[in-house]
C-alpha positions in Angstrom: -21.3 8.5 -7.5 -21.2 5.6 -4.8 -19.2 5.8 -1.5 -15.6 5.2 -2.4 -13.5 3.4 0.2 -11.3 5.9 1.2 -13.5 6.9 4.3 -13.2 6.2 7.9 -16.5 4.6 8.2 -17.9 3.0 5.2 -22.0 2.9 4.7 -22.0 -0.1 2.9 -23.9 -3.2 4.4 -21.7 -5.6 5.8 -21.1 -8.5 3.3 -18.3 -10.9 5.0 -16.3 -12.8 2.2 -13.2 -15.2 2.6 -11.2 -16.2 -0.3 -7.5 -17.3 -0.8 -5.0 -15.9 -3.5 -1.4 -17.4 -4.4 0.9 -14.2 -4.1 4.8 -14.8 -4.7 4.4 -18.6 -4.6 2.4 -18.4 -0.9 -1.3 -19.0 -1.0 -2.7 -16.1 1.4 -6.2 -16.4 3.3 -7.8 -13.1 3.4 -11.0 -12.3 5.2 -13.0 -9.3 3.2 -16.4 -7.3 3.4 -18.4 -4.6 1.2 -16.8 -1.0 1.7 -13.3 -1.9 1.2 -10.9 -1.8 -2.3 -11.2 -4.9 -4.3 -13.3 -6.7 -1.7 -13.8 -9.9 -4.2 -10.1 -10.6 -5.3 -6.7 -9.0 -5.0 -6.7 -6.3 -7.9 -4.5 -6.2 -10.9 -2.9 -3.6 -9.9 -1.7 -4.9 -6.5 -0.8 -8.1 -8.0 1.5 -6.0 -10.7 2.8 -4.0 -7.5 3.4 -6.9 -5.3 5.4 -8.7 -8.3 7.9 -5.8 -8.3 8.6 -5.8 -4.7 12.6 -6.3 -4.2 12.5 -6.1 0.1 15.4 -7.3 1.9 15.2 -9.2 4.9 15.6 -6.6 7.6 13.7 -3.7 5.7 11.0 -1.6 7.3 8.2 -1.1 5.2 5.0 0.9 4.8 1.9 -0.3 3.5 0.2 3.3 2.9 -3.4 2.6 2.0 -3.4 -1.2 3.2 -7.2 -2.2 2.6 -7.5 -5.5 4.1 -4.0 -6.2 3.8 -2.6 -7.9 0.9 0.5 -5.6 0.0 1.5 -5.8 3.8 1.2 -9.3 4.2 3.3 -10.4 1.1 6.0 -7.5 2.6 6.2 -8.9 6.0 7.0 -12.3 4.7 9.8 -11.1 2.0 11.6 -8.8 5.1 11.4 -11.7 7.3 11.1 -11.7 11.1 14.3 -8.9 11.3 11.9 -6.4 9.4 9.0 -4.8 10.3 5.9 -3.8 8.0 3.4 -1.3 9.2 0.1 -0.8 7.5 -2.1 1.9 7.7 -5.5 3.0 6.8 -8.3 5.6 7.0 -11.1 3.2 6.3 -12.1 1.5 10.3 -13.6 -1.7 8.5 -10.3 -2.4 6.2 -8.1 -1.9 9.3 -10.1 -4.4 11.1 -9.6 -6.8 8.4 -6.0 -6.3 8.0 -5.5 -7.3 11.4 -7.6 -10.6 10.9 -5.6 -11.2 7.7 -2.3 -10.9 9.8 -3.4 -13.1 12.5 -5.3 -15.6 10.0 -1.9 -15.9 8.2 0.5 -16.3 11.2 2.3 -12.8 10.7 3.9 -11.3 13.7 6.2 -9.0 12.2 3.8 -6.1 11.1 1.4 -3.9 12.8 -2.1 -2.2 11.4 -2.8 1.4 12.5 -6.0 3.6 11.9 -4.9 6.8 10.9 -5.3 9.4 7.9 -2.3 9.5 6.5 0.9 8.7 9.1 -0.2 11.1 12.0 -0.7 7.9 14.3 2.3 6.1 13.1 5.5 6.0 15.9 8.0 7.8 14.5 9.9 5.6 11.9 11.9 6.3 8.8 11.2 3.6 5.8 13.2 1.7 3.5 9.9 1.2 1.3 6.6 3.1 1.3 4.4 0.9 -0.8 1.0 2.3 -2.2 -2.1 1.2 -4.5 -3.3 5.0 -3.8 -7.1 5.9 -3.5 -7.4 7.7 -6.8 -11.5 8.3 -6.8 -10.5 10.4 -3.4 -9.1 12.6 -5.7 -5.8 13.9 -6.8 -5.6 16.5 -3.6 -5.8 13.7 -1.6 -3.5 11.0 -3.3 -0.7 14.0 -3.8 -0.5 14.9 0.0 -0.7 10.9 1.1 2.5 10.4 -1.2 4.0 13.6 -0.1 3.8 12.9 3.6 4.8 9.1 3.0 8.0 10.2 0.6 9.1 12.6 3.7 9.2 9.4 6.1 11.5 7.5 3.8 15.1 6.9 5.0 17.7 8.6 2.7 18.2 5.8 -0.3 14.7 4.7 0.8 12.0 4.2 -2.1 8.3 5.0 -2.7 6.4 2.7 -4.7 3.3 3.3 -6.4 1.0 1.7 -8.7 -1.3 3.3 -10.7 -3.9 3.1 -13.9 -2.2 5.0 -17.0 -5.3 6.2 -17.5 -5.9 7.6 -14.0 -3.2 9.9 -14.2 0.0 8.0 -14.5 2.1 10.7 -16.0 0.7 13.6 -14.2 1.8 11.2 -11.1 5.1 10.5 -12.3 5.6 14.5 -13.0 4.8 15.6 -9.8 6.9 12.5 -8.3 9.7 13.4 -10.1 9.7 17.2 -8.8 9.0 15.9 -5.3 12.1 13.4 -5.2 14.1 14.8 -8.1 13.5 11.6 -10.5 10.9 8.8 -10.8 11.1 6.0 -13.0 8.7 3.7 -14.5 9.3 0.1 -13.1 6.8 -1.8 -15.0 4.0 -1.4 -17.0 1.5 -4.2 -17.7 -2.4 -4.7 -18.2 -3.2 -0.6 -18.0 -0.7 -0.2 -14.9 2.3 1.5 -14.5 4.6 1.1 -11.3 6.3 4.1 -10.4 9.5 4.2 -8.2 11.3 7.3 -6.6 13.5 7.4 -4.1 15.0 9.8 -1.9 18.8 10.7 -2.3 21.6 9.8 0.2 22.6 12.6 2.3 26.3 13.7 1.2 
Protein backbone atom coordinates (compact mmCIF):
# COMPACT_ATOMS: atom_id res chain seq x y z
CA UNK A 1 0.00 0.00 0.00
CA UNK A 2 1.36 3.44 -0.84
CA UNK A 3 2.13 5.92 1.92
CA UNK A 4 -0.92 7.90 2.96
CA UNK A 5 -0.71 11.65 3.46
CA UNK A 6 -1.55 11.59 7.20
CA UNK A 7 2.11 11.34 8.14
CA UNK A 8 4.51 13.92 9.63
CA UNK A 9 7.23 13.53 7.00
CA UNK A 10 6.01 12.37 3.58
CA UNK A 11 8.56 10.20 1.80
CA UNK A 12 7.37 11.10 -1.70
CA UNK A 13 9.85 13.00 -3.87
CA UNK A 14 8.96 16.67 -4.18
CA UNK A 15 6.97 17.52 -7.32
CA UNK A 16 5.88 21.16 -6.90
CA UNK A 17 2.66 21.99 -8.71
CA UNK A 18 0.72 25.23 -9.10
CA UNK A 19 -2.92 25.57 -10.04
CA UNK A 20 -5.89 27.82 -9.51
CA UNK A 21 -9.45 26.99 -8.55
CA UNK A 22 -12.69 28.92 -8.27
CA UNK A 23 -14.35 28.36 -4.91
CA UNK A 24 -17.47 30.21 -3.75
CA UNK A 25 -17.11 32.65 -6.63
CA UNK A 26 -13.47 33.58 -6.00
CA UNK A 27 -10.38 32.33 -7.83
CA UNK A 28 -7.64 31.09 -5.48
CA UNK A 29 -4.01 30.33 -6.30
CA UNK A 30 -2.57 27.10 -4.90
CA UNK A 31 0.93 25.73 -4.51
CA UNK A 32 0.86 21.96 -4.09
CA UNK A 33 3.31 19.05 -4.05
CA UNK A 34 3.55 15.28 -3.91
CA UNK A 35 2.89 13.73 -0.51
CA UNK A 36 -0.26 15.76 0.23
CA UNK A 37 -3.93 14.96 -0.27
CA UNK A 38 -5.43 15.64 -3.73
CA UNK A 39 -2.28 17.39 -4.93
CA UNK A 40 -3.48 18.16 -8.49
CA UNK A 41 -6.92 19.67 -7.85
CA UNK A 42 -9.52 20.43 -5.20
CA UNK A 43 -11.20 17.08 -4.60
CA UNK A 44 -14.96 16.65 -4.94
CA UNK A 45 -15.51 16.09 -1.23
CA UNK A 46 -13.74 19.29 -0.25
CA UNK A 47 -15.68 21.22 -2.89
CA UNK A 48 -18.96 19.86 -1.54
CA UNK A 49 -18.02 20.80 2.01
CA UNK A 50 -16.99 24.30 0.90
CA UNK A 51 -20.36 24.78 -0.83
CA UNK A 52 -22.14 23.83 2.42
CA UNK A 53 -20.35 26.41 4.57
CA UNK A 54 -22.67 28.82 6.35
CA UNK A 55 -20.00 30.75 8.21
CA UNK A 56 -20.76 34.21 9.56
CA UNK A 57 -18.51 37.28 9.87
CA UNK A 58 -16.58 37.08 13.13
CA UNK A 59 -16.76 33.28 13.49
CA UNK A 60 -13.80 31.32 14.85
CA UNK A 61 -13.08 28.27 12.69
CA UNK A 62 -10.79 25.23 12.78
CA UNK A 63 -9.75 23.51 9.55
CA UNK A 64 -8.74 20.10 10.90
CA UNK A 65 -6.38 18.21 8.59
CA UNK A 66 -6.02 21.26 6.37
CA UNK A 67 -3.73 19.85 3.68
CA UNK A 68 -2.53 22.72 1.51
CA UNK A 69 -5.40 24.86 2.76
CA UNK A 70 -8.44 25.17 0.46
CA UNK A 71 -11.06 24.88 3.22
CA UNK A 72 -9.21 27.26 5.49
CA UNK A 73 -8.68 29.86 2.77
CA UNK A 74 -12.36 29.98 1.86
CA UNK A 75 -13.36 30.00 5.53
CA UNK A 76 -11.06 32.96 6.19
CA UNK A 77 -12.75 34.97 3.46
CA UNK A 78 -16.23 34.03 4.72
CA UNK A 79 -15.59 35.02 8.36
CA UNK A 80 -13.98 38.30 7.32
CA UNK A 81 -11.40 40.41 9.16
CA UNK A 82 -13.26 40.08 12.46
CA UNK A 83 -13.09 36.29 12.32
CA UNK A 84 -10.24 33.88 12.79
CA UNK A 85 -9.30 30.59 11.17
CA UNK A 86 -6.87 28.02 12.54
CA UNK A 87 -5.50 25.46 10.10
CA UNK A 88 -3.84 22.34 11.46
CA UNK A 89 -2.18 19.27 9.93
CA UNK A 90 0.29 16.60 11.03
CA UNK A 91 1.95 16.65 7.58
CA UNK A 92 4.94 19.06 7.56
CA UNK A 93 4.81 19.45 3.80
CA UNK A 94 1.10 20.29 3.85
CA UNK A 95 1.59 22.85 6.61
CA UNK A 96 4.31 24.67 4.69
CA UNK A 97 2.15 24.69 1.54
CA UNK A 98 -0.84 26.02 3.49
CA UNK A 99 1.29 28.87 4.84
CA UNK A 100 2.46 29.70 1.32
CA UNK A 101 -1.11 29.64 0.03
CA UNK A 102 -2.41 31.95 2.75
CA UNK A 103 0.31 34.44 1.83
CA UNK A 104 -0.19 34.04 -1.92
CA UNK A 105 -3.92 34.79 -1.58
CA UNK A 106 -3.44 37.75 0.76
CA UNK A 107 -5.19 36.14 3.72
CA UNK A 108 -4.15 37.58 7.09
CA UNK A 109 -6.86 36.37 9.50
CA UNK A 110 -5.68 32.75 9.52
CA UNK A 111 -2.76 30.81 10.98
CA UNK A 112 -1.37 27.35 10.25
CA UNK A 113 -0.14 24.94 12.95
CA UNK A 114 1.84 21.73 12.66
CA UNK A 115 0.10 19.40 15.08
CA UNK A 116 -1.25 15.91 15.58
CA UNK A 117 -4.79 16.87 16.44
CA UNK A 118 -5.21 20.06 18.46
CA UNK A 119 -2.19 19.62 20.73
CA UNK A 120 -0.20 22.59 19.36
CA UNK A 121 -3.14 25.00 19.20
CA UNK A 122 -3.78 27.73 21.74
CA UNK A 123 -6.77 27.22 24.06
CA UNK A 124 -9.55 28.33 21.74
CA UNK A 125 -13.22 27.39 21.43
CA UNK A 126 -14.56 27.19 17.90
CA UNK A 127 -17.83 28.14 16.25
CA UNK A 128 -17.06 25.63 13.51
CA UNK A 129 -14.72 22.71 12.95
CA UNK A 130 -14.37 21.67 9.30
CA UNK A 131 -12.87 18.34 8.32
CA UNK A 132 -12.29 16.15 5.29
CA UNK A 133 -10.83 13.36 7.43
CA UNK A 134 -7.84 11.16 6.53
CA UNK A 135 -9.87 7.97 6.09
CA UNK A 136 -6.85 5.92 5.05
CA UNK A 137 -5.28 6.58 8.44
CA UNK A 138 -7.96 4.32 9.93
CA UNK A 139 -11.15 4.64 11.91
CA UNK A 140 -9.37 4.77 15.27
CA UNK A 141 -7.32 7.80 14.21
CA UNK A 142 -10.22 9.60 12.54
CA UNK A 143 -12.67 9.11 15.40
CA UNK A 144 -10.12 10.33 17.95
CA UNK A 145 -9.44 13.47 15.89
CA UNK A 146 -13.13 14.27 15.52
CA UNK A 147 -13.84 13.64 19.20
CA UNK A 148 -11.07 16.03 20.23
CA UNK A 149 -12.34 18.62 17.77
CA UNK A 150 -15.94 18.30 18.93
CA UNK A 151 -14.85 18.87 22.51
CA UNK A 152 -13.21 22.16 21.45
CA UNK A 153 -16.47 23.58 20.06
CA UNK A 154 -18.27 26.43 21.75
CA UNK A 155 -21.75 25.57 23.01
CA UNK A 156 -23.89 25.79 19.88
CA UNK A 157 -20.83 25.31 17.65
CA UNK A 158 -20.88 22.70 14.91
CA UNK A 159 -18.62 20.05 13.43
CA UNK A 160 -18.88 19.60 9.65
CA UNK A 161 -17.37 16.46 8.14
CA UNK A 162 -17.35 15.25 4.53
CA UNK A 163 -16.92 11.54 3.84
CA UNK A 164 -17.49 9.13 0.97
CA UNK A 165 -20.66 7.14 1.50
CA UNK A 166 -18.73 3.94 0.67
CA UNK A 167 -15.95 4.74 3.15
CA UNK A 168 -18.01 4.56 6.31
CA UNK A 169 -20.39 7.51 6.26
CA UNK A 170 -23.16 5.62 8.05
CA UNK A 171 -20.94 4.28 10.83
CA UNK A 172 -19.37 7.73 11.29
CA UNK A 173 -22.82 9.30 11.50
CA UNK A 174 -23.79 6.77 14.18
CA UNK A 175 -20.62 7.58 16.11
CA UNK A 176 -21.23 11.34 15.89
CA UNK A 177 -24.85 10.89 16.97
CA UNK A 178 -23.62 9.16 20.11
CA UNK A 179 -20.95 11.80 20.67
CA UNK A 180 -23.13 14.87 20.15
CA UNK A 181 -26.64 13.58 20.83
CA UNK A 182 -27.52 14.11 17.18
CA UNK A 183 -26.04 14.24 13.69
CA UNK A 184 -27.67 15.23 10.41
CA UNK A 185 -26.76 14.64 6.78
CA UNK A 186 -26.50 18.20 5.52
CA UNK A 187 -25.81 17.32 1.88
CA UNK A 188 -25.43 14.22 -0.26
CA UNK A 189 -23.87 14.39 -3.71
CA UNK A 190 -21.50 12.47 -5.98
CA UNK A 191 -20.94 9.63 -3.54
CA UNK A 192 -20.15 11.98 -0.64
CA UNK A 193 -22.07 13.06 2.44
CA UNK A 194 -21.61 16.15 4.57
CA UNK A 195 -22.42 15.40 8.21
CA UNK A 196 -23.17 18.08 10.79
CA UNK A 197 -23.27 17.67 14.55
CA UNK A 198 -23.60 20.58 16.95
CA UNK A 199 -22.75 21.00 20.59
CA UNK A 200 -25.76 21.66 22.74
CA UNK A 201 -26.13 25.07 24.31
CA UNK A 202 -25.57 25.18 28.04
CA UNK A 203 -28.79 25.44 30.02
